[in-house]
C-alpha positions in Angstrom: 0.0 0.0 0.0 1.2 3.5 -0.9 0.0 6.2 1.5 0.7 9.9 0.8 0.5 12.4 3.6 0.1 16.0 2.4 -1.2 19.3 3.9 -2.7 22.4 2.5 -0.8 24.5 5.1 2.1 24.0 7.5 2.0 23.4 11.2 -0.8 20.8 11.2 1.1 17.8 12.2 2.0 16.4 8.8 5.2 14.7 9.8 3.7 13.6 13.1 1.0 12.0 11.1 3.3 10.3 8.6 5.5 8.9 11.4 2.7 7.5 13.4 0.8 6.0 10.5 4.0 4.4 9.5 4.5 3.1 13.1 1.0 1.6 13.0 1.4 0.0 9.5 4.7 -1.5 10.7 2.7 -3.5 13.2 0.9 -5.0 10.2 3.8 -5.5 7.7 7.2 -4.1 6.9 6.8 -0.4 6.3 9.0 2.3 4.7 8.7 6.1 5.3 10.0 8.2 2.4 10.8 11.8 3.5 10.0 14.1 0.6 9.9 17.3 2.6 12.9 19.6 2.0 13.1 20.2 5.8 13.8 16.4 6.2 11.6 16.4 9.4 11.1 12.6 9.3 14.8 11.9 8.8 15.6 14.2 11.8 13.0 12.4 13.9 14.6 9.1 13.0 18.3 10.1 13.4 18.7 8.3 16.8 17.5 5.0 15.2 14.6 4.4 17.6 11.8 4.4 15.1 10.5 0.8 14.4 10.5 1.3 10.6 12.9 2.5 8.0 13.1 6.2 6.9 14.9 7.3 3.8 14.9 10.4 1.6 13.0 10.5 -1.6 16.1 9.8 -3.8 16.7 6.6 -1.9 13.0 5.7 -1.7 12.8 4.7 -5.4 15.2 1.8 -4.7 14.0 0.8 -1.3 10.2 0.8 -1.9 10.2 -2.6 -3.6 11.3 -4.3 -0.4 8.3 -3.1 1.7 4.7 -4.0 1.8 3.6 -0.5 3.0 5.1 2.8 1.9 4.3 6.1 3.6 5.3 9.4 1.8 5.8 12.5 3.9 5.5 15.3 1.3 6.5 19.0 1.2 4.3 21.3 3.3 1.6 23.6 1.9 0.6 21.7 -1.1 -1.5 23.8 -3.5 -4.5 22.7 -5.6 -2.3 21.8 -8.6 -0.1 19.6 -6.4 -2.9 17.3 -5.3 -3.2 15.8 -8.8 0.5 14.8 -8.6 0.3 13.7 -5.0 -2.8 11.5 -5.6 -1.4 9.9 -8.7 -0.2 6.4 -7.9 -1.0 6.3 -4.2 -3.8 4.2 -2.6 -4.9 7.0 -0.2 -4.0 10.7 0.2 -4.2 11.6 3.9 -4.6 15.4 4.5 -4.0 16.4 8.1 -5.9 19.6 9.1 -5.6 21.5 12.4 -8.6 23.5 13.6 -8.3 26.6 11.3 -9.9 30.1 11.4 -12.9 30.9 9.3 -10.7 32.2 6.5 -8.5 29.1 6.6 -11.6 26.9 6.5 -12.6 28.5 3.3 -9.2 28.0 1.8 -9.2 24.3 3.0 -12.6 23.7 1.4 -11.4 25.2 -2.0 -8.3 23.0 -2.0 -10.2 19.9 -1.0 -12.8 20.7 -3.7 -10.0 20.4 -6.2 -8.9 17.1 -4.6 -12.4 15.7 -4.8 -12.5 16.4 -8.6 -9.0 14.9 -9.1 -9.2 11.9 -6.9 -12.7 11.5 -5.4 -12.1 8.1 -3.8 -8.5 8.5 -2.8 -8.3 11.3 -0.2 -9.5 11.8 3.3 -9.1 14.6 5.9 -7.6 13.8 9.3 -8.4 16.4 12.0 -5.2 17.0 14.0 -4.2 19.2 17.0 -7.8 19.0 18.2 -8.1 21.0 21.4 -9.9 19.6 24.4 -11.1 23.1 25.5 -12.7 24.7 22.4 -15.2 22.2 21.0 -17.1 25.0 19.2 -14.3 25.5 16.5 -13.9 21.8 16.0 -17.6 21.3 15.6 -17.7 24.1 13.0 -15.0 22.5 11.0 -16.8 19.1 11.1 -20.0 20.8 10.0 -18.3 22.5 7.1 -16.5 19.4 5.9 -19.6 17.2 6.2 -21.8 19.9 4.5 -19.4 19.9 1.5 -19.3 16.0 1.5 -15.6 16.1 2.1 -14.5 12.7 3.5 -12.8 12.7 6.9 -11.6 10.1 9.3 -13.8 9.1 12.2 -10.7 9.2 14.4 -9.3 12.6 15.4 -5.9 13.4 16.8 -5.9 15.3 20.1 -3.4 18.2 20.8 -1.3 16.5 23.5 2.2 17.3 24.8 3.1 13.7 24.5 3.5 14.2 20.7 6.1 16.9 21.3 8.0 14.6 23.7 8.0 11.9 21.0 9.5 14.3 18.5 12.3 15.4 21.0 13.0 11.7 21.9 12.9 10.5 18.3 10.3 7.8 19.1 6.7 7.1 18.3 4.4 8.5 21.0 3.6 4.9 22.1 7.2 4.8 23.6 6.9 8.0 25.5 6.6 8.0 29.3 3.6 10.2 29.7 0.1 9.5 31.1 -1.5 10.8 28.0 0.7 8.8 25.6 -1.7 5.8 25.3 -4.5 8.1 24.3 -2.3 9.8 21.7 -1.2 6.5 20.2 -4.7 5.0 20.2 -5.9 8.0 18.1 -3.4 7.2 15.3 -3.9 3.5 15.7 -7.6 4.1 15.1 -6.8 6.1 12.0 -4.5 3.3 10.8 -7.3 0.8 11.2 -9.6 3.0 9.1 -6.9 3.1 6.4 -6.6 -0.7 6.3 -10.4 -1.0 6.0 -10.6 1.6 3.3 -7.8 0.2 1.2 -9.1 -3.3 1.6 -12.5 -2.3 0.3 -10.9 -0.4 -2.6 -8.8 -3.4 -3.7 -11.9 -5.6 -3.6 -13.9 -3.2 -5.6 -11.1 -3.0 -8.2 -10.9 -6.7 -8.5 -14.6 -7.0 -9.1 -14.9 -4.0 -11.4 
């Protein structure tokens, strides 16, 4: 399975999402994370060798991908509308992390995702990230807008927890962090990973019977 993680803006947990979805997929089968971001955030995360999967840059990824059952691609931040056509091409699912944006940012998000829907209607899904526990109103508004535009989103949502920042500093998945909220943080991504497995399994069955 090829999974592409892309964001319409920076600072929404794109690399955190790529790392943790790769960590979940590694529990199912050998998984490779290809870092296609110029900032090399995934490679920096992996520099101490404590991640349970392999991380390479995009130049090496071409040669390594054949040896893995699952491949996660961490893309450059702030993908524009035109980029989504390229990003969606060849992958099984395009995961678009989205924090809880302002009203203006919601409008920009909807426009971008409208283009994605035209280009790859069955191959993308929004993952709500950095979801605050204190301001349910803004989160509810984003859910309402996405659902009103028939934009597909994950049932699972990723809470804004300090455990993720600890994981980044320590170079490990959040499941390995000593923090009372770490199990909740990991379970959120594990639930998203389970949704991905279900979605891609259904898509493959539909392709076979088409």
